[in-house]
C-alpha positions as CSV (number, residue, x, y, z in Angstrom):
1,M,-74.1,21.2,-9.5
2,T,-76.1,21.4,-12.7
3,T,-77.4,18.6,-14.7
4,N,-75.2,19.8,-17.6
5,A,-72.1,19.7,-15.6
6,I,-72.8,16.2,-14.2
7,I,-73.3,14.9,-17.7
8,Q,-70.2,16.5,-19.1
9,F,-68.0,15.4,-16.1
10,A,-69.4,11.8,-16.3
11,A,-68.9,11.6,-20.1
12,Y,-65.3,12.7,-19.5
13,L,-64.7,10.1,-16.8
14,I,-66.3,7.3,-18.9
15,V,-64.0,8.1,-21.9
16,L,-61.0,8.3,-19.7
17,I,-61.7,4.8,-18.3
18,L,-62.3,3.4,-21.8
19,I,-59.0,4.6,-23.2
20,T,-56.9,3.7,-20.2
21,K,-56.5,-0.1,-20.9
22,P,-55.8,0.1,-24.7
23,M,-53.4,2.9,-24.1
24,G,-51.7,1.1,-21.4
25,V,-51.3,-2.2,-23.4
26,F,-50.0,-0.2,-26.4
27,L,-47.4,1.5,-24.2
28,A,-46.3,-1.9,-22.7
29,N,-45.9,-3.5,-26.0
30,V,-44.0,-0.5,-27.4
31,F,-41.4,-0.2,-24.5
32,R,-41.0,-4.1,-24.3
33,G,-40.1,-4.0,-28.0
34,E,-43.0,-6.2,-28.9
35,W,-44.9,-6.1,-32.2
36,T,-47.7,-3.4,-32.5
37,F,-49.9,-2.5,-35.4
38,L,-47.4,0.3,-36.2
39,T,-44.4,-1.9,-36.4
40,P,-44.8,-2.4,-40.2
41,I,-45.0,1.3,-40.7
42,F,-42.3,2.6,-38.4
43,G,-40.2,-0.5,-37.7
44,W,-37.7,0.0,-40.6
45,I,-37.5,3.8,-39.6
46,E,-36.5,2.7,-36.0
47,R,-33.8,0.4,-37.4
48,L,-32.5,3.2,-39.7
49,I,-32.2,5.7,-36.9
50,Y,-30.3,3.1,-34.8
51,R,-28.0,2.4,-37.7
52,M,-27.4,6.1,-38.5
53,C,-26.7,7.1,-34.9
54,G,-24.7,4.1,-34.0
55,I,-27.2,2.9,-31.3
56,D,-27.2,-0.9,-30.3
57,P,-30.9,-1.5,-29.2
58,N,-29.9,-4.5,-27.5
59,S,-27.4,-2.8,-25.1
60,E,-28.8,-1.5,-21.9
61,M,-27.6,1.1,-19.4
62,K,-27.2,1.3,-15.6
63,W,-29.0,4.2,-14.0
64,T,-26.0,6.4,-14.1
65,G,-25.5,5.9,-17.8
66,Y,-29.2,6.4,-18.4
67,S,-29.1,9.7,-16.4
68,T,-26.2,10.9,-18.2
69,A,-27.6,10.3,-21.6
70,M,-30.8,12.1,-20.6
71,L,-28.9,15.1,-19.2
72,I,-26.7,15.4,-22.2
73,F,-29.6,15.2,-24.7
74,S,-31.5,17.9,-22.6
75,A,-28.5,20.1,-22.5
76,V,-27.6,20.0,-26.1
77,S,-31.3,20.4,-27.3
78,G,-31.7,23.3,-24.8
79,L,-28.6,25.1,-26.3
80,I,-29.9,24.6,-29.8
81,L,-33.3,26.1,-29.0
82,Y,-31.5,29.1,-27.2
83,G,-29.4,29.6,-30.4
84,I,-32.6,29.5,-32.6
85,L,-34.2,32.1,-30.5
86,R,-31.2,34.5,-30.5
87,L,-30.8,34.1,-34.3
88,Q,-34.4,34.2,-35.2
89,Q,-34.1,37.1,-37.6
90,Y,-31.6,35.3,-39.8
91,L,-33.5,32.1,-40.1
92,P,-36.3,31.2,-42.6
93,W,-40.2,31.2,-42.3
94,N,-40.4,34.6,-40.7
95,P,-42.7,36.6,-42.8
96,Q,-43.5,38.9,-40.0
97,G,-39.8,39.8,-39.7
98,F,-39.6,39.2,-35.9
99,G,-36.1,40.0,-34.5
100,A,-33.9,38.1,-32.0
101,V,-35.5,37.2,-28.7
102,A,-33.9,39.0,-25.7
103,P,-31.1,36.9,-23.9
104,D,-32.9,36.5,-20.6
105,L,-36.3,35.6,-22.3
106,S,-34.3,33.2,-24.6
107,F,-32.7,31.6,-21.5
108,G,-36.1,31.2,-19.7
109,T,-37.9,30.0,-22.8
110,A,-35.1,27.4,-23.6
111,M,-35.2,26.0,-20.1
112,S,-39.0,26.1,-20.0
113,F,-39.4,24.1,-23.2
114,T,-36.5,21.8,-22.5
115,T,-38.1,20.8,-19.1
116,N,-41.5,20.3,-20.5
117,T,-42.7,23.3,-18.5
118,N,-43.5,25.6,-21.6
119,W,-44.0,28.7,-19.5
120,Q,-44.4,31.7,-21.9
121,A,-43.4,35.0,-20.6
122,Y,-44.1,36.4,-24.2
123,S,-46.9,36.7,-26.7
124,G,-46.4,34.0,-29.3
125,E,-48.0,35.7,-32.3
126,T,-45.9,38.8,-31.7
127,T,-42.6,37.3,-30.8
128,M,-42.0,33.9,-32.5
129,S,-41.4,33.0,-36.3
130,Y,-42.9,30.1,-37.8
131,F,-39.5,28.5,-37.8
132,T,-38.9,29.0,-34.2
133,Q,-42.4,27.7,-33.5
134,M,-41.9,24.5,-35.5
135,A,-38.2,23.7,-35.4
136,G,-37.6,25.1,-31.9
137,L,-40.6,24.9,-29.7
138,A,-42.5,22.0,-31.4
139,F,-39.4,19.9,-31.4
140,H,-39.0,20.2,-27.7
141,N,-42.8,19.5,-27.3
142,F,-42.0,16.0,-28.8
143,A,-38.5,15.7,-27.1
144,S,-39.3,16.8,-23.5
145,A,-42.5,14.7,-23.6
146,A,-40.6,11.6,-24.8
147,V,-37.9,12.1,-22.1
148,G,-40.6,12.2,-19.5
149,I,-42.2,8.9,-20.7
150,A,-38.8,7.3,-21.1
151,I,-38.0,8.0,-17.4
152,A,-41.2,6.6,-16.3
153,V,-40.6,3.4,-18.2
154,A,-37.1,3.2,-16.8
155,V,-38.4,3.6,-13.3
156,V,-41.0,0.8,-14.0
157,R,-38.2,-1.5,-15.1
158,G,-36.2,-0.8,-12.0
159,L,-39.2,-1.7,-9.9
160,I,-40.1,-5.0,-11.6
161,R,-36.7,-6.4,-12.5
162,S,-34.8,-8.5,-10.1
163,S,-31.0,-8.9,-9.5
164,V,-29.9,-6.8,-12.6
165,Q,-27.8,-3.6,-13.0
166,T,-29.6,-2.0,-16.0
167,I,-32.9,-0.3,-16.5
168,G,-33.1,0.0,-20.3
169,N,-31.4,2.2,-23.0
170,F,-32.4,5.9,-23.1
171,W,-31.9,6.3,-26.7
172,V,-34.1,3.3,-27.6
173,D,-36.8,4.4,-25.3
174,L,-36.7,8.1,-26.7
175,V,-36.9,6.8,-30.2
176,R,-39.7,4.3,-29.7
177,C,-41.8,6.9,-27.6
178,T,-41.5,9.5,-30.5
179,L,-42.1,7.2,-33.4
180,Y,-44.7,4.8,-32.1
181,V,-46.7,7.0,-29.5
182,L,-46.3,10.7,-29.9
183,L,-46.0,11.1,-33.6
184,P,-48.9,9.0,-34.8
185,I,-51.5,10.3,-32.3
186,S,-50.3,13.9,-33.0
187,V,-50.8,13.4,-36.8
188,I,-54.3,12.0,-36.2
189,A,-55.2,14.8,-33.7
190,T,-53.8,17.4,-36.2
191,I,-56.2,16.2,-38.9
192,V,-59.1,16.2,-36.6
193,F,-58.3,19.6,-35.4
194,V,-58.0,21.1,-38.9
195,A,-61.4,19.4,-39.8
196,A,-62.9,21.1,-36.7
197,G,-61.7,24.5,-37.7
198,M,-58.2,25.2,-36.6
199,I,-55.9,26.9,-39.0
200,Q,-52.8,25.3,-40.5
201,N,-50.8,27.4,-42.8
202,L,-47.5,29.4,-43.3
203,S,-49.3,32.5,-44.7
204,P,-48.3,36.0,-43.7
205,Y,-50.6,37.7,-41.1
206,V,-53.8,39.1,-42.7
207,T,-54.9,42.7,-42.2
208,L,-58.6,43.5,-42.4
209,T,-60.8,46.4,-42.2
210,T,-63.5,46.3,-39.5
211,L,-67.1,47.5,-39.9
212,E,-66.1,50.6,-38.0
213,G,-63.2,51.2,-40.4
214,A,-60.4,50.2,-38.1
215,K,-57.5,48.0,-39.1
216,Q,-57.1,44.6,-37.5
217,T,-54.3,42.0,-38.0
218,I,-55.3,38.4,-37.8
219,A,-52.3,36.1,-37.0
220,M,-51.9,33.0,-39.1
221,G,-49.5,30.0,-38.8
222,P,-49.2,26.2,-38.4
223,V,-51.4,26.1,-35.4
224,A,-53.2,22.7,-35.6
225,S,-49.9,20.7,-35.6
226,Q,-48.6,22.6,-32.7
227,E,-51.7,22.2,-30.8
228,A,-51.8,18.5,-31.2
229,I,-48.4,17.8,-29.5
230,K,-48.8,20.7,-27.1
231,I,-51.8,18.9,-25.6
232,L,-50.8,15.3,-26.0
233,G,-47.3,15.9,-24.6
234,T,-48.8,17.9,-21.7
235,N,-46.5,20.8,-23.0
236,G,-49.1,23.5,-22.8
237,G,-47.1,26.3,-24.7
238,G,-49.6,28.0,-26.9
239,F,-49.2,29.3,-30.5
240,F,-51.1,32.4,-29.4
241,N,-51.0,34.4,-26.3
242,A,-54.6,33.4,-25.3
243,N,-53.6,29.7,-25.6
244,S,-56.6,27.4,-25.8
245,A,-58.9,30.2,-25.3
246,H,-58.2,31.5,-28.8
247,P,-60.6,30.4,-31.4
248,F,-57.8,29.4,-33.8
249,E,-56.4,27.0,-31.1
250,N,-59.7,25.7,-29.6
251,P,-62.6,26.5,-32.0
252,T,-65.5,24.5,-30.5
253,A,-66.7,22.5,-27.5
254,L,-65.7,19.4,-29.4
255,T,-62.1,20.4,-29.8
256,N,-62.2,21.4,-26.2
257,F,-63.3,18.0,-25.1
258,I,-60.8,16.2,-27.3
259,Q,-58.0,18.3,-25.8
260,V,-58.9,17.5,-22.2
261,V,-59.1,13.7,-23.2
262,L,-55.6,13.9,-24.8
263,I,-54.0,15.6,-21.8
264,F,-54.9,12.7,-19.5
265,S,-54.6,9.8,-22.1
266,I,-51.0,8.9,-21.8
267,G,-50.6,9.5,-18.1
268,S,-53.7,7.4,-17.4
269,G,-52.4,4.7,-19.7
270,L,-49.0,4.6,-17.9
271,T,-50.7,3.4,-14.7
272,Y,-52.2,0.5,-16.7
273,M,-48.7,-0.2,-18.3
274,L,-47.2,-0.4,-14.7
275,G,-49.6,-3.1,-13.7
276,R,-49.1,-5.0,-17.0
277,M,-45.4,-4.9,-16.8
278,A,-45.5,-5.9,-13.1
279,K,-47.8,-8.8,-14.1
280,D,-50.3,-7.6,-11.4
281,Q,-53.0,-5.3,-13.0
282,K,-54.3,-4.3,-9.6
283,Q,-51.2,-2.4,-8.7
284,G,-51.8,-0.1,-11.7
285,W,-55.5,0.2,-10.9
286,A,-54.5,1.2,-7.3
287,I,-52.5,4.1,-8.4
288,W,-55.1,5.0,-11.0
289,G,-57.8,5.0,-8.3
290,A,-55.7,7.4,-6.0
291,M,-55.2,9.8,-9.0
292,T,-58.7,9.7,-9.9
293,F,-60.1,10.4,-6.5
294,L,-57.8,13.5,-6.3
295,F,-58.8,14.7,-9.7
296,L,-62.5,14.4,-8.9
297,A,-62.2,16.1,-5.6
298,G,-60.4,19.0,-7.1
299,L,-62.8,19.2,-10.1
300,V,-65.9,19.3,-7.9
301,T,-64.2,21.9,-5.5
302,C,-63.3,24.2,-8.4
303,Y,-66.6,23.9,-10.1
304,V,-68.7,24.6,-6.9
305,A,-66.5,27.6,-6.2
306,E,-66.9,29.0,-9.7
307,Q,-70.7,28.2,-9.9
308,S,-71.2,29.9,-6.5
309,G,-69.5,33.0,-7.8
310,N,-68.8,36.1,-5.7
311,P,-71.2,36.9,-2.8
312,I,-70.3,40.6,-3.0
313,L,-72.1,40.7,-6.3
314,S,-75.4,39.6,-4.8
315,K,-75.4,42.8,-2.7
316,L,-75.5,44.6,-6.1
317,G,-78.6,42.7,-7.2
318,I,-76.6,40.6,-9.6
319,E,-78.1,37.0,-10.0
320,R,-75.6,34.3,-9.3
321,T,-77.9,31.3,-9.8
322,A,-77.8,29.3,-13.1
323,T,-81.1,29.6,-15.0
324,D,-82.2,28.6,-18.4
325,T,-81.3,32.1,-19.6
326,Q,-77.9,32.7,-18.0
327,P,-75.1,30.6,-16.5
328,G,-74.9,32.3,-13.1
329,G,-71.7,32.0,-11.1
330,N,-68.4,33.6,-11.9
331,M,-68.0,34.0,-15.7
332,E,-65.1,36.5,-15.4
333,G,-62.2,35.5,-17.4
334,K,-64.0,32.5,-19.1
335,E,-65.0,31.9,-22.7
336,V,-68.8,32.0,-23.3
337,R,-68.1,29.0,-25.7
338,Y,-67.2,26.8,-22.8
339,G,-68.8,28.3,-19.8
340,I,-68.0,27.3,-16.2
341,T,-68.3,23.6,-16.7
342,Q,-65.7,23.2,-19.5
343,S,-63.6,26.0,-18.0
344,T,-63.2,24.2,-14.6
345,L,-62.7,20.9,-16.2
346,F,-60.0,22.2,-18.4
347,A,-58.3,24.1,-15.5
348,T,-58.3,21.0,-13.3
349,V,-57.0,18.7,-15.9
350,T,-54.3,21.0,-17.2
351,T,-52.9,21.5,-13.7
352,D,-53.3,17.9,-12.7
353,A,-51.3,16.9,-15.7
354,S,-48.7,19.6,-15.7
355,C,-49.9,20.7,-19.1
356,G,-50.2,24.4,-18.7
357,A,-52.7,24.9,-21.4
358,V,-55.6,27.1,-20.5
359,N,-58.9,28.0,-21.9
360,S,-59.7,30.4,-19.2
361,M,-57.8,32.9,-17.0
362,H,-57.1,31.3,-13.6
363,E,-56.3,34.9,-12.3
364,S,-60.1,35.6,-12.7
365,F,-61.2,32.5,-10.7
366,T,-62.7,32.9,-7.2
367,P,-60.1,32.4,-4.4
368,I,-60.9,28.8,-3.8
369,G,-61.6,28.1,-7.5
370,G,-58.1,29.4,-8.2
371,M,-56.6,27.6,-5.3
372,V,-57.5,24.3,-6.9
373,P,-55.1,24.6,-9.9
374,L,-52.4,26.0,-7.6
375,F,-52.9,23.1,-5.1
376,N,-52.8,20.6,-7.9
377,I,-49.4,21.8,-8.8
378,L,-48.2,21.9,-5.3
379,L,-49.2,18.2,-4.8
380,G,-46.3,17.5,-7.1
381,E,-48.1,17.1,-10.4
382,V,-48.9,13.5,-9.5
383,I,-52.7,13.4,-10.5
384,F,-52.0,11.6,-13.7
385,G,-49.4,14.4,-14.1
386,G,-47.1,15.2,-17.1
387,V,-46.5,12.4,-19.5
388,G,-44.3,10.1,-17.5
389,A,-43.6,12.7,-14.8
390,G,-46.9,11.9,-13.1
391,L,-46.0,8.2,-12.7
392,Y,-42.5,8.6,-11.6
393,G,-43.7,11.4,-9.4
394,I,-46.4,9.4,-7.6
395,I,-43.8,6.6,-7.1
396,I,-42.1,8.9,-4.7
397,F,-45.3,8.9,-2.6
398,V,-45.8,5.1,-3.1
399,I,-42.4,4.8,-1.4
400,L,-43.2,7.0,1.5
401,S,-46.6,5.2,1.9
402,V,-45.2,1.9,2.2
403,F,-42.5,3.2,4.4
404,I,-45.2,4.7,6.8
405,A,-47.1,1.4,6.6
406,G,-44.0,-0.5,7.5
407,L,-43.5,1.7,10.5
408,M,-47.1,1.0,11.6
409,V,-46.8,-2.8,11.4
410,G,-43.2,-3.0,12.5
411,R,-41.6,-4.6,9.5
412,T,-39.4,-3.5,6.4
413,P,-41.8,-1.9,3.9
414,E,-42.0,-3.7,0.5
415,Y,-43.3,-2.7,-3.0
416,L,-43.8,-5.1,-5.8
417,G,-42.1,-7.8,-3.6
418,K,-38.9,-5.7,-3.0
419,K,-37.6,-4.2,0.3
420,I,-37.9,-0.5,0.6
421,E,-34.8,0.6,2.6
422,Y,-33.2,3.9,3.8
423,R,-31.6,4.6,0.4
424,E,-34.9,4.7,-1.5
425,V,-36.5,6.7,1.2
426,K,-33.6,9.3,1.3
427,L,-33.6,9.7,-2.5
428,S,-37.3,10.2,-2.6
429,M,-37.1,12.8,0.1
430,I,-34.4,14.7,-1.8
431,A,-36.8,14.9,-4.8
432,L,-39.6,16.2,-2.5
433,L,-37.6,18.6,-0.5
434,S,-35.9,20.2,-3.6
435,M,-39.2,21.2,-5.1
436,A,-40.5,22.4,-1.8
437,F,-37.4,24.5,-1.2
438,C,-37.4,25.9,-4.7
439,I,-41.1,26.9,-4.7
440,L,-41.0,28.5,-1.2
441,G,-37.5,29.9,-1.4
442,F,-38.0,31.8,-4.7
443,T,-41.4,33.0,-3.5
444,A,-39.9,34.3,-0.4
445,W,-37.3,36.1,-2.3
446,A,-39.8,37.5,-4.8
447,V,-42.2,39.0,-2.1
448,V,-39.2,41.1,-0.5
449,Y,-37.6,42.1,-3.6
450,P,-38.9,45.5,-4.8
451,T,-38.1,44.8,-8.5
452,A,-40.1,41.5,-8.4
453,L,-43.0,43.2,-6.7
454,K,-43.3,45.7,-9.6
455,S,-44.5,42.8,-11.8
456,L,-47.6,42.5,-9.6
457,A,-51.0,43.6,-11.0
458,N,-52.6,43.1,-7.5
459,Q,-51.3,43.6,-4.0
460,G,-52.3,41.8,-0.7
461,P,-53.3,38.1,-0.7
462,H,-54.0,37.8,-4.4
463,G,-50.5,39.2,-5.3
464,L,-48.9,36.6,-3.1
465,S,-51.0,33.9,-4.9
466,E,-49.7,35.2,-8.3
467,I,-46.1,34.9,-7.2
468,L,-46.6,31.5,-5.4
469,Y,-48.5,30.1,-8.5
470,A,-45.6,31.4,-10.8
471,F,-42.9,29.5,-8.9
472,A,-45.1,26.4,-8.3
473,S,-45.9,26.3,-11.9
474,A,-42.1,26.6,-12.9
475,T,-41.0,24.1,-10.5
476,G,-43.7,21.7,-11.1
477,N,-43.1,22.0,-14.7
478,N,-46.7,23.1,-15.5
479,G,-46.4,26.4,-17.3
480,S,-49.9,27.8,-16.6
481,A,-50.0,31.3,-14.8
482,F,-52.0,33.7,-12.9
483,A,-52.0,36.2,-15.7
484,G,-51.8,39.2,-13.4
485,L,-48.0,38.7,-13.0
486,N,-45.7,40.1,-15.7
487,A,-43.1,37.6,-15.8
488,N,-41.2,38.9,-18.7
489,T,-38.5,40.6,-16.6
490,Q,-34.8,39.7,-16.0
491,F,-35.6,38.5,-12.5
492,Y,-38.6,36.1,-13.4
493,N,-36.9,34.8,-16.7
494,V,-33.8,33.8,-14.8
495,T,-35.4,32.6,-11.6
496,Q,-38.1,30.7,-13.2
497,G,-35.6,29.1,-15.7
498,L,-33.6,27.9,-12.6
499,A,-36.8,26.7,-10.9
500,E,-37.7,24.7,-14.0
501,L,-34.3,22.9,-14.0
502,V,-34.6,22.0,-10.4
503,G,-38.2,20.8,-10.6
504,R,-37.3,18.6,-13.7
505,F,-33.8,17.2,-13.0
506,F,-33.7,17.1,-9.3
507,V,-36.6,14.7,-9.4
508,I,-35.6,12.6,-12.4
509,V,-32.1,11.8,-11.2
510,P,-33.1,10.7,-7.9
511,M,-35.8,8.6,-9.2
512,L,-33.5,7.0,-11.6
513,A,-31.2,6.2,-8.8
514,V,-34.1,4.6,-7.1
515,A,-34.7,2.5,-10.1
516,G,-31.1,1.4,-10.3
517,S,-31.2,0.5,-6.6
518,M,-34.5,-1.5,-6.8
519,A,-33.4,-3.4,-10.0
520,K,-30.5,-4.9,-8.0
521,K,-32.7,-6.4,-5.4
522,N,-34.4,-9.7,-5.2
523,V,-38.0,-10.3,-5.0
524,V,-39.2,-11.3,-1.5
525,P,-42.2,-13.8,-1.4
526,A,-45.3,-12.3,0.1
527,S,-46.3,-13.4,3.6
528,T,-49.0,-12.8,6.1
529,G,-47.4,-9.7,7.3
530,T,-46.9,-8.1,3.8
531,F,-48.9,-4.9,3.4
532,L,-50.8,-5.2,0.0
533,T,-50.2,-2.4,-2.5
534,N,-52.9,-3.4,-4.8
535,T,-56.0,-2.7,-2.8
536,P,-58.5,0.2,-2.2
537,L,-56.9,0.6,1.3
538,F,-53.5,1.4,-0.2
539,S,-55.1,3.7,-2.5
540,A,-56.6,5.6,0.5
541,L,-53.4,5.5,2.3
542,L,-51.5,7.0,-0.8
543,V,-54.1,9.8,-1.1
544,M,-53.6,10.7,2.6
545,V,-49.9,10.8,2.3
546,I,-50.0,13.0,-0.6
547,L,-52.4,15.4,1.0
548,I,-50.6,15.5,4.3
549,V,-47.1,16.1,2.8
550,A,-48.6,19.0,0.6
551,G,-50.6,20.4,3.5
552,L,-47.6,20.4,5.9
553,T,-45.4,22.0,3.3
554,F,-47.6,24.6,1.8
555,F,-50.6,25.4,4.1
556,P,-48.9,28.5,5.6
557,A,-48.3,29.9,2.1
558,L,-51.9,29.0,1.0
559,S,-53.4,30.5,4.2
560,L,-51.8,33.9,3.5
561,G,-52.9,33.7,-0.2
562,P,-56.1,32.2,-1.6
563,I,-57.5,31.1,1.9
564,L,-57.2,34.7,3.2
565,E,-58.6,36.1,0.1
566,H,-61.6,33.8,0.3
567,L,-62.3,34.9,3.9
568,L,-62.1,38.5,3.0
569,M,-64.5,38.0,0.1
570,G,-66.9,36.2,2.4
571,A,-66.7,39.2,4.7
572,G,-67.5,41.5,1.8
573,K,-64.2,43.4,2.0
574,L,-63.1,42.8,-1.5
575,F,-64.7,45.0,-4.3
């Protein structure tokens, strides 16, 4: 590992640590309805929204009511986005005159943005009008992110409350998250991005004449504002097809660093919020420690694989070692502005956090380097994860971990002073198994379906990796892709749309049910036989449970994809 890489990775980790506590404190205050420095600015707007919508902020919901409200909101907003896509040619702010989006692509896109997946089977600058980008896609960037955070807060309430039936009010959580968290940070980030060189306009596309005399069209648009919430809300859907590799979306190394910080900022802060609301800060740090270990392990693995490069090229006399005059390693598919260090950092962060934004093409990574983003998604997007989704996702593994610990010591498992019983374990397993069945089931269908195989740019193990990554990304609500797969077909638009729905709601609803079940329970005083969940030992157990579950579930598929490809490359059989 080069000195440059060590410095950049260390700087990122230091910044992440520094922002975790203030973000966590702020989130706890917002969702407990306490005063924050933004209350004088947005407090009256919040009250006005409640009055106009007939919401009683003091009325709370059971888990069933919370789930119903969330599902209704997601369904209605998804239908509206579908309508915008289908009627795009009749709507304003369409200087390019783009027509209606095809029905299957509209369905896939609507499901994608509603579920915070933001998978794009289209090229944004040649398909979507400014109105669609702002009123359709950007709205869902805020809304889907707010839904995820609201669910995480509701789950935390269920874990820390005692002998109650309610876990909060979905509408209040949705409004507070949008007003106090997502909107202010996005505005600040937009201003910073514009100052750093991102474009922000509603101008028609510009046609230029190159030095060779050819005509070139330069796409314009409200990019900076889209980029801010795309990154902060771990959405990932880019304004341009090249996403954060495009100089208008990510012009400098500084904007690149700001983006990867924003991706983890809320997810990291939510772990601190958990400890603060539970009145035991070590609980939050224990989960943060497990997440950080997995993040660093993946980052180092991905970087080493990419910096090592392809050994076959050495036989051709190509230098793979980093020197003062060239980066070495595998630079295919990477922007020279960022190099291997920032490319692997971005790839690891975006797939840890179910963001899906990319500044390099994962398709062009080495087999092991490309397996890291894939494996991050297969872990369940629990390494900080999507905003909110990472926290309630890792709670599933927390429940399994304390259950296993309880089996080892011969007593009923407990978490935050409450007994974990068969109902919570069953609900957690429903969430895990539904994701695994969806990923592997759709992948198995695709590899034997001739129409689906026609979308592949590569055959053999790399082709399997493309398909597995696509359905893992959809089910894990990530949205990034191995770019060699053409997903803009009826088969992939429909199946991925269904996978996105399963990956989102077949996890959210069981976890809300867990929250409702836990909220009813009494707190049991700790005893000498209580397994502590706020120690490094528990963090280690949590890491092992996550790795074992993912390994048992997905190792056969990985062994036929990136692992086999790596072995073939080492044997010099790939060229």
